[in-house]
C-alpha positions as CSV (number, residue, x, y, z in Angstrom):
1,M,70.1,55.8,65.2
2,T,72.2,58.7,63.3
3,H,72.7,56.1,60.3
4,S,68.8,55.7,59.8
5,L,68.0,59.6,60.6
6,R,70.5,59.8,57.5
7,R,69.0,57.4,55.3
8,A,65.7,59.0,56.0
9,G,66.9,62.5,55.6
10,A,68.0,61.5,52.0
11,A,64.9,59.8,51.3
12,I,63.1,63.2,52.0
13,A,65.5,64.9,49.9
14,A,65.0,62.4,47.0
15,L,61.4,62.6,47.1
16,I,61.7,66.4,47.5
17,A,63.5,66.4,44.4
18,G,61.7,64.0,42.4
19,L,58.4,66.0,43.1
20,F,60.5,69.3,41.6
21,V,60.8,67.0,38.6
22,V,57.2,66.0,38.3
23,L,56.5,69.9,38.4
24,A,58.9,70.9,36.2
25,L,57.9,68.4,33.4
26,S,54.5,69.1,33.9
27,P,53.9,73.0,33.0
28,A,50.2,72.5,32.3
29,A,49.8,71.2,35.9
30,N,51.1,74.7,36.9
31,A,49.5,76.8,34.4
32,A,47.8,79.9,35.7
33,A,44.1,80.0,35.1
34,P,42.5,82.5,33.0
35,P,40.9,85.0,34.6
36,D,37.3,84.8,35.4
37,A,34.8,85.8,32.6
38,Q,33.1,88.3,34.5
39,T,36.3,90.4,35.8
40,V,37.0,90.1,31.8
41,V,34.0,91.5,30.6
42,S,33.6,94.2,33.8
43,H,37.1,95.7,32.0
44,W,35.4,95.0,28.6
45,K,32.9,98.0,29.8
46,K,35.6,100.4,29.5
47,A,38.3,99.5,27.5
48,P,38.1,96.5,24.6
49,L,41.6,94.8,25.4
50,Y,42.3,92.8,29.0
51,T,45.6,92.3,29.6
52,E,46.4,89.6,32.3
53,S,49.8,90.1,34.2
54,G,52.6,87.8,32.4
55,S,51.4,89.0,28.6
56,P,54.1,89.5,26.6
57,L,52.3,92.0,25.2
58,T,54.1,95.6,25.7
59,S,52.3,98.7,26.9
60,D,52.8,100.4,23.8
61,Q,51.4,97.4,21.7
62,Q,48.3,97.3,24.4
63,S,47.7,100.9,23.9
64,E,48.0,100.7,20.0
65,I,45.7,97.3,20.3
66,N,43.1,99.0,22.3
67,D,43.4,102.4,20.0
68,A,42.7,100.2,17.1
69,L,39.6,97.9,18.4
70,K,38.1,101.4,19.9
71,G,38.2,102.5,16.3
72,A,36.4,99.6,15.0
73,D,33.0,99.9,14.0
74,S,31.9,96.3,15.2
75,K,32.0,94.5,19.0
76,I,35.3,93.5,19.1
77,Y,36.8,92.3,22.3
78,A,40.4,90.4,23.1
79,V,41.8,89.2,26.2
80,A,45.7,89.1,26.6
81,L,46.9,86.2,28.5
82,P,50.5,84.5,29.4
83,D,52.0,82.0,27.0
84,G,50.4,78.4,27.9
85,T,47.3,80.0,30.3
86,I,45.0,78.2,27.5
87,D,45.4,75.7,24.5
88,Q,43.1,74.1,22.3
89,S,41.8,71.7,24.9
90,N,40.6,74.1,26.8
91,V,40.0,77.5,24.8
92,A,36.4,76.4,23.5
93,S,35.2,76.1,27.4
94,Y,36.8,79.6,27.9
95,T,35.7,81.3,25.0
96,S,31.9,80.3,25.6
97,Q,32.2,81.8,29.4
98,L,33.2,84.8,27.6
99,T,30.4,85.1,25.3
100,S,27.9,84.0,27.7
101,A,29.1,86.3,30.4
102,L,28.8,89.3,27.2
103,K,25.3,87.9,26.8
104,S,24.2,88.5,30.0
105,A,26.0,92.0,30.3
106,G,24.0,92.8,27.2
107,R,26.1,92.6,24.4
108,P,24.4,89.4,22.4
109,S,26.1,89.8,19.5
110,A,30.4,90.2,19.8
111,T,33.8,88.7,18.3
112,V,35.6,87.6,20.8
113,V,39.7,87.2,20.6
114,V,41.7,85.2,23.3
115,L,45.7,86.1,22.8
116,D,47.4,83.4,24.7
117,G,51.0,84.3,24.7
118,M,51.5,84.9,20.8
119,T,48.8,82.8,19.9
120,M,45.5,83.9,18.9
121,F,42.0,81.8,19.1
122,V,38.7,83.4,18.0
123,A,35.1,83.0,18.6
124,S,32.2,85.2,17.3
125,T,28.5,85.7,17.9
126,A,28.0,88.2,15.6
127,M,29.0,85.6,12.5
128,P,29.3,82.6,11.8
129,Q,31.8,80.9,13.4
130,N,33.5,79.7,9.9
131,L,33.5,83.1,8.6
132,A,35.2,84.4,11.6
133,A,38.0,81.9,11.7
134,Q,38.8,82.6,7.7
135,L,39.0,86.5,8.4
136,S,41.8,85.6,11.1
137,N,43.4,83.5,8.9
138,R,43.3,85.8,6.3
139,A,44.6,88.7,9.1
140,T,47.3,86.3,10.1
141,S,48.5,85.4,7.1
142,A,49.3,88.6,6.0
143,N,50.8,90.1,9.1
144,S,53.7,89.2,11.1
145,D,53.2,91.9,13.7
146,V,50.8,91.8,16.5
147,V,49.5,95.2,16.7
148,D,49.3,94.9,12.6
149,G,46.9,91.7,12.9
150,F,45.0,93.6,15.6
151,K,44.1,96.2,13.0
152,D,43.8,93.5,9.8
153,F,41.4,91.4,11.6
154,A,39.0,94.2,13.1
155,H,39.0,95.9,9.6
156,R,38.2,93.1,8.0
157,V,35.4,92.0,10.6
158,D,33.7,95.5,9.6
159,L,33.8,94.7,6.1
160,A,32.2,91.4,6.6
161,L,29.6,92.6,8.5
162,S,28.6,95.2,6.3
163,G,28.5,92.6,3.6
164,D,31.7,93.9,1.7
165,R,33.1,90.4,0.0
166,S,36.7,92.3,0.2
167,A,36.9,91.0,3.8
168,L,38.3,88.0,2.7
169,N,41.0,89.2,0.0
170,S,44.2,88.2,0.3
171,G,47.2,90.6,1.5
172,S,47.2,93.0,4.5
173,Q,44.4,95.6,5.3
174,A,46.0,96.6,8.4
175,N,46.5,99.9,6.8
176,P,43.3,101.1,5.7
177,G,42.1,100.7,9.4
178,A,39.7,99.3,11.8
179,G,37.1,102.1,12.1
180,G,37.4,105.6,12.7
181,T,40.2,106.4,14.4
182,A,42.4,104.2,12.0
183,A,40.5,105.7,9.3
184,L,41.6,109.5,9.7
185,V,45.0,108.6,10.0
186,G,44.6,107.0,6.6
187,L,42.8,109.8,5.3
188,G,45.5,112.5,6.8
189,T,48.3,110.0,4.9
190,L,46.4,110.0,1.3
191,A,46.3,113.7,1.7
192,L,49.9,114.2,2.1
193,V,51.1,112.1,-0.2
194,G,48.7,112.5,-3.2
195,G,46.5,111.1,-5.7
196,G,49.8,109.9,-7.1
197,G,50.7,107.9,-4.4
198,Y,47.2,106.3,-3.9
199,F,47.3,105.5,-7.4
200,L,50.9,103.7,-7.2
201,Y,49.5,102.1,-4.0
202,S,46.1,100.8,-5.4
203,R,48.2,99.6,-8.9
204,N,50.8,97.7,-6.4
205,K,47.7,96.0,-4.4
206,K,46.1,95.2,-7.8
207,K,49.3,93.7,-9.4
208,K,49.9,91.7,-6.3
209,Q,46.2,90.4,-6.4
210,A,46.4,89.7,-10.4
211,I,49.5,87.2,-9.7
212,Q,47.9,85.3,-6.8
213,D,44.8,85.2,-9.6
214,A,46.9,83.5,-11.9
215,K,48.8,81.5,-9.3
216,D,45.5,80.6,-8.4
217,L,44.0,79.5,-11.7
218,A,47.2,77.6,-13.2
219,A,46.7,75.4,-10.0
220,V,43.1,74.3,-10.0
221,K,43.0,74.6,-14.3
222,Q,46.1,72.0,-13.6
223,T,43.6,69.7,-11.2
224,V,40.8,69.8,-13.2
225,D,42.6,69.0,-16.1
226,E,43.8,65.8,-14.4
227,D,40.4,65.0,-13.6
228,V,39.3,65.3,-17.6
229,T,42.3,63.0,-18.1
230,K,41.3,60.6,-15.6
231,L,37.6,60.3,-17.1
232,G,39.2,59.9,-21.0
233,E,41.3,57.1,-19.3
234,E,38.3,54.9,-17.7
235,I,36.4,56.2,-20.6
236,T,39.1,54.3,-23.0
237,T,39.4,51.3,-20.6
238,L,35.7,50.9,-21.0
239,D,35.5,50.8,-24.2
240,T,36.4,47.4,-25.5
241,D,33.5,45.8,-23.2
242,V,30.8,48.0,-24.3
243,K,31.4,47.1,-27.7
244,L,31.4,43.6,-26.7
245,A,27.7,44.4,-25.4
246,G,26.7,44.7,-29.0
247,E,25.9,47.0,-31.6
248,G,29.1,48.9,-30.7
249,G,27.7,50.3,-27.6
250,Q,25.0,52.4,-29.6
251,H,21.8,50.7,-27.6
252,I,23.7,52.1,-24.2
253,Q,22.5,55.6,-24.4
254,E,24.7,56.8,-21.4
255,W,27.8,55.4,-23.4
256,E,27.4,58.5,-26.0
257,T,26.9,61.0,-22.7
258,A,30.6,60.0,-21.4
259,L,31.9,60.5,-24.5
260,D,30.3,64.0,-25.1
261,S,31.1,65.3,-21.6
262,Y,34.1,64.1,-22.0
263,E,34.7,66.2,-25.2
264,K,33.0,69.2,-23.4
265,A,34.8,69.2,-20.7
266,K,38.0,69.3,-22.6
267,T,36.6,72.3,-24.7
268,Q,35.3,74.5,-21.3
269,L,38.6,74.1,-19.8
270,A,40.7,75.2,-22.7
271,T,38.2,78.7,-22.8
272,V,38.6,78.8,-18.7
273,E,40.4,82.2,-17.6
274,R,39.0,82.5,-14.1
275,A,39.0,80.3,-11.1
276,D,34.9,80.4,-10.8
277,Q,34.6,79.0,-14.7
278,V,35.7,75.7,-13.4
279,R,32.6,75.1,-11.9
280,E,31.2,74.6,-15.4
281,V,33.8,72.1,-16.1
282,T,33.3,69.9,-13.0
283,Q,29.8,70.0,-13.2
284,T,30.2,68.5,-17.0
285,L,32.5,66.0,-15.6
286,E,30.2,65.4,-12.8
287,D,27.7,64.4,-15.8
288,G,30.1,62.2,-17.1
289,R,31.4,60.4,-14.4
290,Y,27.2,59.4,-13.6
291,A,26.7,58.4,-17.4
292,L,29.9,56.4,-17.2
293,A,29.0,54.7,-13.8
294,V,25.5,53.7,-15.5
295,V,27.6,52.1,-18.7
296,K,29.5,49.9,-16.3
297,A,26.5,48.8,-14.4
298,K,24.7,47.7,-17.7
299,V,27.7,45.9,-19.3
300,N,28.1,44.1,-15.8
301,N,24.8,43.3,-15.7
302,E,23.9,45.1,-12.5
303,P,21.5,47.4,-11.1
304,V,21.8,51.2,-12.4
305,P,23.2,53.0,-9.7
306,E,21.5,55.8,-8.2
307,R,22.1,59.6,-9.1
308,R,24.1,60.9,-6.1
309,A,26.8,63.6,-4.9
310,P,30.5,62.1,-6.3
311,C,32.6,60.5,-3.5
312,F,33.2,63.1,-1.1
313,F,36.8,62.4,-0.4
314,N,37.9,62.0,-4.4
315,P,35.3,63.2,-6.8
316,Q,36.8,61.2,-9.4
317,H,35.9,57.9,-7.9
318,G,32.3,58.9,-9.3
319,P,29.2,58.5,-7.9
320,S,28.9,57.7,-3.9
321,V,27.0,54.5,-2.9
322,R,26.5,55.7,0.6
323,D,26.6,58.1,3.3
324,V,29.6,57.7,5.7
325,R,30.2,59.2,9.5
326,W,33.7,60.4,9.0
327,A,35.8,63.3,10.7
328,P,38.8,65.3,9.7
329,P,41.9,65.3,12.1
330,G,40.8,67.4,15.2
331,G,37.4,68.0,13.3
332,A,33.5,67.3,14.0
333,V,32.1,64.2,12.9
334,R,29.4,64.4,10.1
335,D,27.8,62.1,7.4
336,V,29.6,62.2,4.1
337,P,29.0,61.0,0.5
338,A,31.6,57.9,-0.5
339,C,32.3,55.4,-3.4
340,R,32.1,51.6,-2.1
341,A,35.8,51.3,-1.6
342,D,36.3,54.5,0.5
343,A,33.2,53.8,2.5
344,E,34.7,50.3,3.4
345,A,37.7,51.8,4.2
346,V,36.5,54.6,7.0
347,E,34.4,52.0,8.6
348,R,36.9,49.6,8.7
349,G,39.4,52.5,10.3
350,F,41.7,53.3,7.6
351,D,42.0,56.4,5.9
352,P,39.9,57.0,2.7
353,Q,41.9,57.6,-1.1
354,M,41.9,61.8,-0.4
355,R,42.2,64.0,-3.9
356,E,45.3,66.0,-2.7
357,V,46.4,68.9,-4.8
358,M,49.7,71.0,-4.5
359,V,49.6,74.1,-2.6
360,D,52.6,76.0,-2.2
361,G,54.3,72.8,-2.5
362,Q,52.8,71.0,-0.2
363,R,50.2,68.2,-1.0
364,R,46.7,69.1,0.6
365,P,42.9,67.8,0.5
366,Y,41.1,69.5,-2.6
367,Y,38.4,71.0,0.2
368,D,41.7,72.8,2.2
369,A,43.5,74.1,-0.6
370,G,42.0,77.3,-0.7
371,P,39.3,79.7,-2.1
372,A,40.1,79.4,-5.5
373,Y,39.0,75.3,-5.3
374,Q,35.7,76.9,-3.7
375,P,34.0,76.7,-7.5
376,Y,35.6,73.2,-8.3
377,A,33.7,71.5,-5.3
378,S,30.6,73.8,-6.3
379,G,30.6,72.1,-9.9
380,Y,30.9,68.4,-8.3
381,Y,28.3,69.1,-5.4
382,G,26.5,72.1,-6.0
383,G,23.7,70.3,-7.7
384,F,22.7,68.2,-4.7
385,G,20.9,70.8,-2.4
386,D,22.3,70.6,1.4
387,V,25.6,68.7,0.4
388,M,27.5,70.8,0.3
389,T,26.6,72.6,3.4
390,G,26.3,68.9,5.5
391,M,30.2,68.3,3.8
392,F,32.3,71.2,4.6
393,I,30.7,73.9,6.6
394,G,31.3,73.5,10.4
395,T,34.6,71.2,10.5
396,M,38.2,72.0,10.9
397,M,38.7,71.6,7.4
398,G,37.3,75.1,6.7
399,S,40.3,76.8,4.2
400,M,37.7,76.4,1.2
401,L,34.3,76.7,2.3
402,G,34.2,77.2,5.7
403,G,34.7,76.0,9.4
404,F,37.3,76.2,11.5
405,G,40.4,77.4,10.1
406,H,43.9,77.2,11.9
407,G,46.3,79.7,10.3
408,G,49.4,80.9,11.5
409,Y,51.9,83.8,10.4
410,G,54.7,82.3,8.2
411,A,53.0,79.1,8.5
412,G,52.1,78.5,4.9
413,Y,48.7,77.5,5.6
414,A,46.2,77.6,2.8
415,E,44.0,81.2,3.6
416,G,40.0,80.5,3.6
417,Y,36.9,81.2,1.8
418,A,34.0,81.3,3.4
419,D,30.6,82.9,2.7
420,G,28.6,83.0,6.1
421,G,27.4,79.5,5.7
422,G,24.6,80.4,3.3
423,G,26.1,82.8,0.3
424,D,26.7,86.1,1.9
425,L,28.7,87.7,4.7
426,G,27.2,88.2,8.0
427,G,24.3,86.9,9.6
428,G,24.2,83.7,12.1
429,G,25.8,82.7,15.2
430,G,29.2,80.6,16.3
431,D,31.2,79.2,18.9
432,F,35.0,78.8,19.3
433,G,37.2,78.2,16.5
434,G,40.1,79.6,14.8
435,W,43.1,79.9,16.1
436,G,46.6,80.8,14.5
437,D,50.6,82.4,15.7
438,F,52.2,85.2,15.2
439,G,55.4,83.7,13.4
440,G,57.9,85.6,16.2
441,G,56.2,88.5,15.6
442,G,53.4,88.5,18.5
443,D,49.9,87.3,17.9
444,F,46.9,88.9,16.8
445,G,43.2,88.9,17.6
446,G,41.0,91.9,18.1
447,G,38.3,92.9,19.7
448,D,35.5,95.7,21.2
449,F,32.2,96.5,22.3
450,G,31.9,98.8,19.3
451,G,34.2,101.9,19.7
452,G,34.4,101.3,23.3
453,D,30.7,102.3,24.6
454,W,29.0,99.5,26.0
C-alpha cells in the first residue's frame, strides 16, 4: 500500500513538473490580453498615452511622451503594453478594435500607435496606411530613444497631414517638436543660440542630406547602367538573327527603334544629376525592350507581342505576357505583370527571378530599396495606368512606393517612400501596418486626440 502511494505521488509530481515545463515553454499562452479598447479610449479622452502596468516605459518617459503628443496638431494616440502582449499575428485585430472604438467615440480620423514593450505598431485612419508606415520607418530609423521617436513621429504626422513632403525626409525630426509645446521650446532654444547656431544647424542638415542624396544617386545610376548594359548585350546577341532575316534587318522597323533606344538611354544616363531624372532613362529602356521583343517575334515568325508593362519581378525581362497572382513574404496577394518564365515559376510554387540591388551592403528587391528607386520604377511602369498602384500600394513591400513598412532602430532597413497612394500626402483611410523596434533604447509610437482635447 505504501509503495503504491509513493508511486502515485511520484507520478503526480512528474505531472506537475511537466505542466510547469509546458507553461514555461508557452509564454504566448500566458501572455496577458491587451486592455479593452473601450477602456483605452476612455483614458485617451483625458491623456493621449495609455500605459498598462508592466510597460517598460519609465514615469519620466511617460510624462515626456504625453507632453509631446499633447503638443501635436494631429490626432495621435498611443497605448504602451508589457512586452509580448501582442505580436504581428493579433495586432491588426487589436488596432482595428481601437480605431473602431475611436470612431464610436466621435474620433473617426486618427493615428494609433501600440507600443508592445519596445516594439512599435502603427495604424491610421487619418492618412493612407502606407504613408503612416513610412513615417514610422523614418522616425524609427532616425532615433534610438523612445521619447525622441515619439516626438519625431508626431512631427512627421503633422507635416504629412498638412501636405508637407519633408515629412519623408531622412534624419531625426525630434528636435523640431511635435506641435505647439515642442515648437515653443525650439523657438526658445533658437533665441538663446542665435542666428549663428541656427545657420550651423541648417548647414549641417543640408550637408548630411546632400551626402545621402549623392549616395542614393550613385546606387540608382549603377542599377540603371546595368539595365542599359543588359539591353546592349541582348541587341548584340540578336544582331546575327536580324541580319539573316534579310536586308540587314532594315525591313524590321523596330530594330532601329531598339538600337536608337539603347544609344539614347546611354546618353541620358550620362547627364543624370538627380535621382528623379532616372525616370527618363528607364522610360527609354522600356521602349527599347518592347521594340526588341517585337524584333525577336518577327525573326522567329511569331505573333507580335502585346504592349504590356514590363515584368514586375525584373524589368530587364522585358514586356510581361500575363498577370500572375503573387504575394511578397507576409504581404497581400495581388496581380502583377510577369514574363513567361517568372509567371510559370510562380504558378508552380517557385520563386521568380527577382531584380535585386545593393542597399547598405545587402541585396534587396528593387521595389524595396528606398525612395530613390521610385523614379526608376516609375519610368518602367508609369505609362501603364494603374499598374504601379496595383503592384506596389498596400503590400508589405512598401519602402519605395507605399505599403506596410518594417523598420527598426539600427536594423538597417531601407527607409520608405509614400505619396498617399495617389500622389500627395494626406487623405484616405487605413488599417494596421508598420512596425519597428527601438534598438536598445525603447520603441516608438505616438498619438493623441489632437492636443489632449476630445
